[in-house]
ZADO-384375 format. One record per residue: residue number from 1; x, y, z of N, C-alpha, C, CB in turn; residue in one letter. Coordinates in Angstrom, 2 decimals. Glycine has a CB too. Example, Ala and Ser with C-alpha at 12.3 -4.5 7.8 and 13.67 -1.06 7.14 Angstrom:
<nodes>
1  13.19  -5.69  7.80  12.30  -4.50  7.80  13.20  -3.30  7.80  11.31  -4.47  9.05  A $
2  12.85  -2.25  7.08  13.67  -1.06  7.14  12.90  0.03  7.87  14.08  -0.60  5.72  S $
</nodes>
This chain:
<nodes>
1  115.02  195.80  222.85  116.16  194.93  223.08  115.78  193.52  222.65  116.60  194.95  224.57  M $
2  116.65  192.92  221.89  116.46  191.52  221.48  117.30  190.63  222.38  116.86  191.32  219.98  N $
3  116.63  189.67  223.03  117.28  188.76  223.96  117.23  187.35  223.38  116.61  188.81  225.36  V $
4  118.37  186.70  223.31  118.44  185.29  222.89  118.66  184.46  224.15  119.58  185.05  221.83  A $
5  117.79  183.49  224.37  117.92  182.59  225.51  118.42  181.26  224.98  116.55  182.43  226.29  I $
6  119.62  180.87  225.39  120.29  179.68  224.87  119.78  178.43  225.59  121.82  179.81  225.01  V $
7  119.20  177.52  224.83  118.72  176.26  225.39  119.67  175.12  225.04  117.30  175.94  224.88  L $
8  119.72  174.14  225.92  120.53  172.94  225.72  119.87  171.83  226.54  122.05  173.16  226.13  Y $
9  120.13  170.60  226.18  119.55  169.49  226.94  119.95  169.60  228.41  119.99  168.14  226.36  D $
10  118.96  169.50  229.29  119.20  169.55  230.72  119.10  170.93  231.34  120.54  169.00  230.99  G $
11  118.76  171.97  230.55  118.58  173.29  231.15  117.40  173.24  232.12  118.35  174.39  230.06  F $
12  117.43  174.09  233.14  116.33  174.14  234.09  115.19  174.96  233.49  116.78  174.74  235.45  D $
13  114.00  174.40  233.50  112.84  175.03  232.87  112.64  176.47  233.32  111.60  174.23  233.16  E $
14  112.56  176.69  234.63  112.25  178.04  235.12  113.37  179.03  234.82  112.00  177.99  236.62  L $
15  114.60  178.56  234.75  115.73  179.44  234.42  115.53  180.12  233.06  117.04  178.65  234.42  D $
16  114.90  179.43  232.13  114.72  179.96  230.78  113.31  180.50  230.55  115.02  178.88  229.76  A $
17  112.31  179.72  230.95  110.92  180.08  230.64  110.46  181.27  231.48  110.00  178.88  230.87  V $
18  110.92  181.38  232.73  110.56  182.53  233.55  111.02  183.84  232.92  111.16  182.39  234.94  G $
19  112.32  183.99  232.62  112.78  185.21  231.96  112.11  185.43  230.59  114.28  185.16  231.78  P $
20  111.90  184.35  229.84  111.22  184.48  228.54  109.87  185.16  228.72  111.04  183.09  227.87  Y $
21  109.10  184.70  229.71  107.78  185.31  229.93  107.90  186.77  230.35  107.01  184.52  230.99  E $
22  108.86  187.09  231.19  109.07  188.48  231.60  109.37  189.34  230.38  110.21  188.58  232.63  V $
23  110.31  188.92  229.54  110.69  189.71  228.37  109.54  189.87  227.39  111.89  189.07  227.67  F $
24  108.83  188.77  227.11  107.71  188.84  226.17  106.59  189.71  226.71  107.19  187.43  225.87  Q $
25  106.31  189.61  228.00  105.27  190.44  228.61  105.67  191.91  228.53  105.03  190.03  230.07  T $
26  106.93  192.21  228.75  107.40  193.60  228.62  107.13  194.12  227.22  108.91  193.69  228.95  A $
27  107.40  193.31  226.21  107.13  193.71  224.84  105.65  193.95  224.59  107.65  192.67  223.88  G $
28  104.82  193.10  225.16  103.36  193.25  225.00  102.83  194.48  225.72  102.66  192.00  225.52  E $
29  103.53  194.93  226.75  103.07  196.08  227.54  103.76  197.38  227.16  103.29  195.81  229.01  L $
30  104.37  197.41  225.98  104.91  198.66  225.46  106.41  198.82  225.51  104.31  199.75  226.18  G $
31  107.11  197.90  226.12  108.56  197.98  226.13  109.13  197.43  224.84  109.13  197.21  227.33  G $
32  110.28  197.94  224.43  110.93  197.41  223.24  111.78  196.23  223.67  111.80  198.49  222.51  E $
33  111.13  195.06  223.75  111.76  193.86  224.29  111.17  192.65  223.59  111.57  193.76  225.84  M $
34  112.05  191.76  223.15  111.60  190.51  222.54  112.63  189.43  222.83  111.39  190.67  221.01  E $
35  112.13  188.26  223.17  113.01  187.13  223.46  112.86  186.05  222.40  112.71  186.54  224.85  A $
36  113.96  185.38  222.11  113.99  184.27  221.17  114.69  183.10  221.84  114.71  184.67  219.83  T $
37  114.10  181.92  221.72  114.72  180.71  222.25  115.63  180.13  221.18  113.64  179.66  222.70  L $
38  116.90  179.95  221.51  117.89  179.53  220.52  118.73  178.36  221.03  118.81  180.70  220.14  V $
39  119.43  177.73  220.10  120.46  176.75  220.44  121.74  177.19  219.72  120.04  175.28  220.03  T $
40  122.87  176.65  220.16  124.12  176.96  219.45  124.38  175.94  218.36  125.30  177.01  220.44  V $
41  123.62  174.89  218.37  123.71  173.87  217.33  122.49  174.00  216.44  123.82  172.43  217.94  R $
42  122.36  173.14  215.46  121.17  173.15  214.60  119.93  173.03  215.48  121.23  172.00  213.55  E $
43  118.95  173.94  215.30  117.75  173.88  216.14  117.05  172.52  216.05  116.79  174.98  215.75  P $
44  116.82  171.95  217.19  116.12  170.68  217.30  115.42  170.68  218.65  117.09  169.46  217.15  T $
45  114.57  169.75  218.88  113.88  169.70  220.17  114.90  169.50  221.29  112.83  168.57  220.18  T $
46  114.75  170.29  222.33  115.63  170.25  223.49  114.80  169.76  224.67  116.28  171.65  223.78  V $
47  115.38  168.88  225.48  114.68  168.37  226.66  115.29  168.98  227.91  114.74  166.82  226.71  T $
48  114.45  169.66  228.69  114.90  170.33  229.91  115.07  169.33  231.05  113.91  171.43  230.31  A $
49  115.55  169.82  232.18  115.92  168.94  233.29  114.76  168.16  233.90  116.56  169.75  234.36  S $
50  113.56  168.69  233.81  112.40  167.99  234.36  111.52  167.40  233.27  111.59  168.94  235.21  H $
51  112.05  167.29  232.06  111.36  166.60  230.98  110.59  167.46  230.00  110.45  165.65  231.55  G $
52  110.49  168.77  230.24  109.81  169.65  229.29  110.57  169.64  227.97  109.68  171.09  229.85  L $
53  109.85  169.43  226.88  110.47  169.44  225.55  110.14  170.75  224.87  110.00  168.22  224.70  R $
54  111.17  171.40  224.35  111.01  172.72  223.74  111.63  172.70  222.35  111.67  173.82  224.62  V $
55  110.93  173.29  221.41  111.47  173.45  220.07  111.96  174.90  219.92  110.40  173.09  218.96  E $
56  113.27  175.13  219.94  113.79  176.50  219.85  113.37  177.18  218.55  115.32  176.49  219.94  P $
57  113.38  178.51  218.58  112.97  179.31  217.43  114.03  179.34  216.33  112.66  180.71  217.86  D $
58  115.31  179.28  216.73  116.38  179.49  215.75  117.71  179.03  216.33  116.46  180.97  215.31  A $
59  118.71  179.02  215.47  120.09  178.86  215.94  120.61  180.24  216.32  121.01  178.19  214.82  A $
60  121.47  180.32  217.31  122.00  181.60  217.76  122.67  182.35  216.62  123.00  181.39  218.90  L $
61  123.34  181.63  215.74  124.04  182.29  214.62  123.09  182.98  213.66  124.89  181.29  213.87  E $
62  121.79  182.65  213.72  120.82  183.23  212.80  120.07  184.42  213.39  119.83  182.18  212.39  D $
63  120.39  184.82  214.60  119.75  185.97  215.22  120.83  186.98  215.60  118.90  185.55  216.47  V $
64  120.41  188.19  215.87  121.35  189.25  216.22  120.92  189.87  217.55  121.42  190.35  215.10  D $
65  121.21  189.17  218.65  120.72  189.65  219.94  121.56  190.79  220.52  120.68  188.52  220.92  P $
66  120.88  191.60  221.32  121.58  192.61  222.11  122.11  191.99  223.40  120.64  193.79  222.44  D $
67  121.42  190.94  223.86  121.79  190.26  225.09  121.55  188.77  224.93  120.99  190.82  226.31  L $
68  122.48  187.97  225.41  122.33  186.51  225.42  122.19  186.07  226.87  123.56  185.79  224.73  I $
69  121.11  185.35  227.15  120.87  184.83  228.50  121.09  183.33  228.49  119.44  185.18  228.99  L $
70  121.89  182.85  229.44  122.22  181.43  229.54  121.63  180.87  230.82  123.77  181.21  229.50  V $
71  120.65  179.97  230.71  120.09  179.35  231.91  121.03  178.28  232.45  118.71  178.74  231.61  P $
72  120.78  177.87  233.67  121.55  176.78  234.27  120.73  175.50  234.28  121.99  177.13  235.68  G $
73  121.18  174.57  235.10  120.51  173.28  235.24  121.49  172.15  235.02  119.33  173.17  234.27  G $
74  121.38  171.12  235.83  122.20  169.94  235.62  123.66  170.11  235.96  122.09  169.53  234.23  G $
75  123.99  170.95  236.93  125.40  171.13  237.29  125.90  170.03  238.22  125.60  172.48  237.94  W $
76  125.06  169.59  239.14  125.50  168.68  240.19  125.75  167.25  239.72  124.49  168.65  241.28  S $
77  125.11  166.84  238.65  125.21  165.46  238.17  126.01  165.42  236.87  123.81  164.83  237.97  D $
78  127.25  164.98  236.95  128.12  164.94  235.77  127.59  164.01  234.67  129.51  164.49  236.17  R $
79  126.78  163.03  235.05  126.30  162.05  234.08  125.01  162.46  233.39  126.10  160.73  234.76  D $
80  124.35  163.50  233.89  123.08  163.94  233.30  123.32  165.10  232.34  122.08  164.35  234.41  A $
81  122.47  165.22  231.32  122.58  166.39  230.45  122.41  167.66  231.28  121.52  166.33  229.31  P $
82  123.10  168.70  230.90  122.96  169.96  231.60  124.19  170.83  231.49  122.65  169.71  233.04  G $
83  124.24  171.83  232.36  125.32  172.82  232.31  126.70  172.18  232.48  125.11  173.87  233.37  A $
84  126.80  171.16  233.33  128.11  170.51  233.55  128.61  169.89  232.24  128.00  169.42  234.66  R $
85  127.74  169.17  231.54  128.17  168.55  230.28  128.49  169.62  229.23  127.09  167.61  229.75  Q $
86  127.72  170.71  229.22  128.00  171.79  228.27  129.32  172.48  228.62  126.84  172.82  228.25  E $
87  129.60  172.62  229.90  130.88  173.18  230.37  132.03  172.31  229.86  130.91  173.26  231.93  F $
88  131.90  170.99  230.04  132.95  170.07  229.62  133.08  170.00  228.10  132.67  168.68  230.16  D $
89  131.95  170.07  227.39  131.95  170.01  225.93  132.61  171.24  225.31  130.51  169.87  225.40  D $
90  132.31  172.40  225.86  132.94  173.64  225.42  132.30  174.37  224.26  134.30  173.35  225.06  G $
91  131.30  173.80  223.62  130.72  174.46  222.44  130.04  175.77  222.82  129.71  173.53  221.77  T $
92  129.16  175.74  223.81  128.48  176.97  224.22  129.50  178.00  224.72  127.43  176.68  225.31  I $
93  130.43  177.63  225.60  131.43  178.62  226.02  132.22  179.22  224.85  132.39  177.99  227.00  P $
94  132.57  178.42  223.87  133.30  178.94  222.71  132.49  180.00  221.97  133.67  177.80  221.75  D $
95  131.21  179.73  221.78  130.33  180.69  221.10  130.21  181.97  221.93  128.93  180.07  220.84  V $
96  130.02  181.82  223.23  129.90  182.99  224.11  131.18  183.82  224.09  129.57  182.56  225.54  L $
97  132.32  183.17  224.10  133.61  183.87  224.06  133.72  184.72  222.79  134.78  182.86  224.13  R $
98  133.27  184.16  221.69  133.32  184.87  220.41  132.40  186.09  220.40  132.95  183.93  219.28  T $
99  131.21  185.95  221.00  130.22  187.03  220.96  130.37  188.06  222.07  128.85  186.44  221.02  L $
100  131.10  187.73  223.12  131.21  188.60  224.30  131.67  190.03  224.00  132.15  187.99  225.27  A $
101  132.59  190.25  223.08  133.03  191.64  222.85  131.94  192.57  222.32  134.19  191.64  221.90  P $
102  130.90  192.01  221.70  129.89  192.85  221.07  128.48  192.63  221.59  129.89  192.63  219.60  T $
103  128.30  191.72  222.53  126.96  191.36  223.01  126.97  191.28  224.53  126.49  190.03  222.39  T $
104  125.94  191.85  225.16  125.80  191.69  226.61  125.50  190.23  226.92  124.68  192.63  227.17  Q $
105  125.99  189.76  228.06  125.75  188.38  228.47  125.11  188.37  229.85  127.07  187.57  228.48  L $
106  124.24  187.39  230.06  123.59  187.22  231.36  123.44  185.73  231.61  122.21  187.94  231.42  A $
107  123.41  185.38  232.89  123.19  183.97  233.24  122.23  183.87  234.41  124.51  183.27  233.56  S $
108  121.52  182.76  234.42  120.67  182.40  235.54  121.26  181.14  236.15  119.17  182.18  235.10  V $
109  121.38  181.12  237.46  121.78  179.91  238.17  123.16  179.44  237.68  120.72  178.79  237.97  C $
110  123.29  178.15  237.41  124.59  177.60  237.00  124.94  177.89  235.54  124.61  176.12  237.23  T $
111  124.10  178.65  234.86  124.50  179.17  233.56  125.76  180.01  233.70  123.37  180.00  232.93  G $
112  126.00  180.54  234.91  127.23  181.30  235.17  128.48  180.46  234.91  127.25  181.81  236.61  A $
113  128.38  179.16  235.11  129.54  178.30  234.87  129.90  178.27  233.38  129.27  176.88  235.38  M $
114  128.91  178.44  232.51  129.20  178.49  231.07  129.83  179.83  230.71  127.90  178.25  230.25  L $
115  129.41  180.90  231.38  130.08  182.18  231.19  131.52  182.10  231.70  129.32  183.33  231.90  L $
116  131.70  181.42  232.83  133.05  181.25  233.39  133.93  180.47  232.43  132.99  180.53  234.74  A $
117  133.40  179.40  231.86  134.18  178.59  230.91  134.54  179.40  229.66  133.39  177.34  230.50  A $
118  133.72  180.39  229.34  134.01  181.26  228.20  135.08  182.30  228.53  132.74  181.96  227.74  A $
119  135.43  182.40  229.80  136.44  183.36  230.21  135.92  184.76  230.49  137.49  183.44  229.18  G $
120  134.62  184.96  230.42  134.09  186.32  230.58  133.89  186.73  232.03  132.78  186.43  229.84  V $
121  134.04  185.81  232.97  133.88  186.16  234.39  135.22  186.29  235.12  133.04  185.12  235.08  L $
122  136.31  186.09  234.42  137.63  186.15  235.05  137.85  187.49  235.74  138.73  185.90  234.01  T $
123  138.13  187.42  237.05  138.37  188.60  237.88  137.20  189.58  237.92  139.59  189.32  237.38  N $
124  135.99  189.06  237.70  134.80  189.91  237.75  133.87  189.40  238.84  134.07  189.93  236.38  R $
125  133.03  190.27  239.39  132.05  189.82  240.36  130.95  189.03  239.66  131.45  191.01  241.14  P $
126  130.48  187.97  240.32  129.43  187.13  239.73  128.77  186.32  240.83  130.01  186.19  238.63  A $
127  127.61  185.77  240.51  126.92  184.88  241.43  126.32  183.72  240.65  125.83  185.63  242.22  T $
128  125.83  182.74  241.39  125.25  181.53  240.81  124.40  180.85  241.86  126.36  180.57  240.26  T $
129  123.92  179.67  241.57  123.20  178.85  242.55  124.14  178.56  243.71  122.67  177.53  241.90  H $
130  123.60  178.52  244.91  124.45  178.34  246.09  125.28  177.07  246.05  123.59  178.33  247.34  H $
131  124.83  176.02  245.37  125.59  174.77  245.32  126.79  174.84  244.38  124.70  173.64  244.89  T $
132  126.87  175.88  243.56  127.98  176.00  242.61  128.91  177.16  242.93  127.44  176.16  241.20  A $
133  128.70  177.82  244.05  129.54  178.99  244.37  131.01  178.63  244.51  129.05  179.64  245.65  M $
134  131.31  177.50  245.13  132.71  177.10  245.26  133.33  176.86  243.88  132.84  175.83  246.12  D $
135  132.59  176.21  242.99  133.09  175.97  241.63  133.32  177.29  240.90  132.11  175.08  240.84  D $
136  132.37  178.22  241.04  132.50  179.51  240.36  133.66  180.33  240.91  131.20  180.29  240.49  L $
137  133.98  180.14  242.19  135.04  180.94  242.81  136.41  180.71  242.18  135.11  180.64  244.30  S $
138  136.57  179.62  241.46  137.82  179.35  240.73  137.99  180.37  239.60  137.83  177.90  240.18  V $
139  136.88  180.89  239.09  136.90  181.75  237.91  136.57  183.22  238.20  135.94  181.24  236.90  F $
140  135.78  183.47  239.23  135.21  184.80  239.43  135.30  185.22  240.89  133.76  184.84  238.95  A $
141  135.03  186.49  241.11  134.91  187.05  242.45  133.46  186.83  242.88  135.32  188.59  242.50  D $
142  133.19  185.72  243.56  131.81  185.31  243.86  131.19  186.22  244.91  131.78  183.85  244.34  V $
143  129.97  186.63  244.62  129.18  187.45  245.53  127.93  186.67  245.91  128.80  188.82  244.88  R $
144  127.55  186.75  247.16  126.33  186.10  247.63  125.17  187.08  247.49  126.48  185.60  249.10  D $
145  124.90  187.46  246.26  123.84  188.41  245.93  122.85  187.75  244.99  124.41  189.71  245.30  D $
146  121.63  188.25  244.98  120.62  187.69  244.08  120.96  188.04  242.63  119.21  188.23  244.44  R $
147  121.41  189.27  242.40  121.81  189.73  241.06  123.15  190.46  241.18  120.72  190.66  240.43  I $
148  124.03  190.19  240.23  125.27  190.95  240.12  125.30  191.56  238.72  126.54  190.04  240.38  V $
149  125.36  192.89  238.68  125.41  193.64  237.42  126.82  194.20  237.30  124.33  194.78  237.37  D $
150  127.58  193.67  236.35  128.93  194.17  236.10  128.99  194.79  234.70  129.97  193.03  236.23  D $
151  127.96  195.57  234.39  127.93  196.27  233.11  127.47  195.40  231.97  129.28  196.82  232.80  G $
152  128.41  194.86  231.22  128.06  194.05  230.06  127.83  192.58  230.40  129.14  194.16  229.01  D $
153  128.01  192.21  231.67  127.77  190.84  232.12  126.94  190.89  233.40  129.12  190.07  232.35  V $
154  125.82  190.16  233.38  124.95  190.07  234.55  124.79  188.61  234.93  123.56  190.73  234.27  L $
155  124.80  188.34  236.23  124.57  186.98  236.71  123.56  187.05  237.85  125.91  186.31  237.19  T $
156  122.89  185.92  238.08  121.96  185.88  239.21  122.02  184.51  239.86  120.52  186.21  238.76  C $
157  121.43  184.43  241.04  121.40  183.19  241.79  120.52  182.15  241.13  120.93  183.45  243.20  G $
158  120.13  181.18  241.91  119.43  180.02  241.37  117.97  180.23  241.04  119.53  178.93  242.31  G $
159  117.55  179.58  240.01  116.19  179.33  239.56  115.30  180.57  239.58  115.58  178.27  240.42  V $
160  114.58  180.84  240.68  113.63  181.95  240.70  114.31  183.31  240.58  112.80  181.91  241.96  T $
161  115.60  183.37  240.85  116.33  184.63  240.68  116.29  185.08  239.23  117.78  184.48  241.16  A $
162  116.06  184.16  238.30  115.95  184.52  236.90  114.80  185.47  236.62  115.78  183.29  236.06  G $
163  113.70  185.33  237.36  112.59  186.28  237.23  113.04  187.67  237.64  111.38  185.82  238.08  L $
164  113.76  187.74  238.76  114.25  189.04  239.23  115.26  189.64  238.26  114.87  188.90  240.61  D $
165  116.14  188.81  237.72  117.12  189.30  236.75  116.40  189.85  235.52  118.10  188.18  236.35  L $
166  115.43  189.11  235.01  114.71  189.57  233.82  113.98  190.88  234.09  113.71  188.49  233.35  A $
167  113.33  191.00  235.25  112.66  192.25  235.60  113.67  193.39  235.76  111.84  192.08  236.89  L $
168  114.82  193.09  236.31  115.89  194.08  236.45  116.31  194.59  235.06  117.11  193.47  237.19  Y $
169  116.48  193.67  234.13  116.86  194.05  232.76  115.76  194.87  232.11  117.17  192.79  231.91  I $
170  114.50  194.45  232.28  113.37  195.21  231.72  113.37  196.63  232.28  112.03  194.50  232.04  V $
171  113.54  196.77  233.58  113.55  198.11  234.18  114.72  198.94  233.64  113.65  198.01  235.73  R $
172  115.88  198.31  233.50  117.06  199.01  233.01  116.87  199.47  231.57  118.30  198.11  233.11  R $
173  116.27  198.62  230.75  116.15  198.91  229.32  114.87  199.65  228.94  116.23  197.63  228.54  E $
174  113.78  199.39  229.67  112.47  199.92  229.29  111.88  200.90  230.30  111.51  198.79  229.08  C $
175  112.50  201.00  231.47  112.01  201.91  232.50  111.19  201.22  233.58  111.18  202.98  231.86  G $
176  111.08  201.92  234.71  110.36  201.37  235.86  108.88  201.15  235.57  110.51  202.29  237.05  D $
177  108.28  202.02  234.77  106.85  201.88  234.49  106.55  200.55  233.82  106.35  203.04  233.61  E $
178  107.33  200.19  232.82  107.13  198.90  232.14  107.47  197.76  233.10  108.00  198.81  230.86  V $
179  108.56  197.89  233.84  108.93  196.85  234.80  107.84  196.60  235.83  110.21  197.23  235.51  G $
180  107.27  197.68  236.36  106.18  197.54  237.34  104.96  196.91  236.70  105.82  198.91  237.93  D $
181  104.66  197.29  235.46  103.50  196.73  234.76  103.67  195.23  234.54  103.28  197.44  233.42  A $
182  104.89  194.80  234.21  105.16  193.37  234.01  104.98  192.62  235.32  106.59  193.16  233.46  V $
183  105.55  193.13  236.40  105.42  192.47  237.70  103.95  192.37  238.11  106.22  193.23  238.78  A $
184  103.19  193.43  237.87  101.76  193.42  238.20  101.02  192.40  237.34  101.15  194.81  238.01  T $
185  101.28  192.40  236.05  100.62  191.45  235.14  100.92  190.01  235.53  101.05  191.70  233.69  E $
186  102.15  189.75  235.92  102.55  188.38  236.28  102.24  188.04  237.74  104.03  188.20  236.01  M $
187  101.72  189.04  238.48  101.45  188.86  239.91  102.68  188.32  240.64  100.26  187.91  240.12  E $
188  103.80  188.99  240.36  105.08  188.60  240.95  105.65  189.78  241.74  106.08  188.14  239.86  Y $
189  106.09  189.51  242.96  106.72  190.53  243.79  108.23  190.32  243.72  106.19  190.47  245.28  V $
190  108.93  191.21  243.02  110.39  191.05  242.88  111.09  191.06  244.23  110.95  192.16  242.00  P $
191  112.17  190.30  244.31  112.96  190.22  245.55  114.15  191.15  245.54  113.43  188.80  245.77  R $
192  114.27  191.98  244.51  115.35  192.98  244.48  114.77  194.32  244.06  116.49  192.55  243.50  V $
</nodes>
């Protein structure tokens, strides 16, 4: 499975880098899994919410992912770069809306708000960071669950839930043996 993780200024580091490590480790341990860090604009250095600077691998239009994962970050502060500004800008949601019919979508934390803006969560169960649940409830049937799997769209709660979501996807796509091996290698005890 090829996973594209969409980066934008203000994304939360762990929302993206945690799942990236899970997916890459799965590939190294025998699973057919690879992650690529992408942007929806011309690839350039992206600055995360806590100052980590990342140079994405490619533009989303240049890869052919089976699944697109959207991290959250920066929802609470309208003036700071992050998911809120991307929600208002509409570029990422527009791209997700276009790709949704043929590509699985997943979000970590407030990345769910970008899926909501794309219209893919309408009347569907979903979750997000606890501080954004009221905002998400305008668009989706909000569940207070760590992970919500609605087939072609998966969402998870805040920050560390991204590790659990990524392990869930690895188990679903590569089997429990690979999923267990990844958790053991990373010395992580999944919460789901």
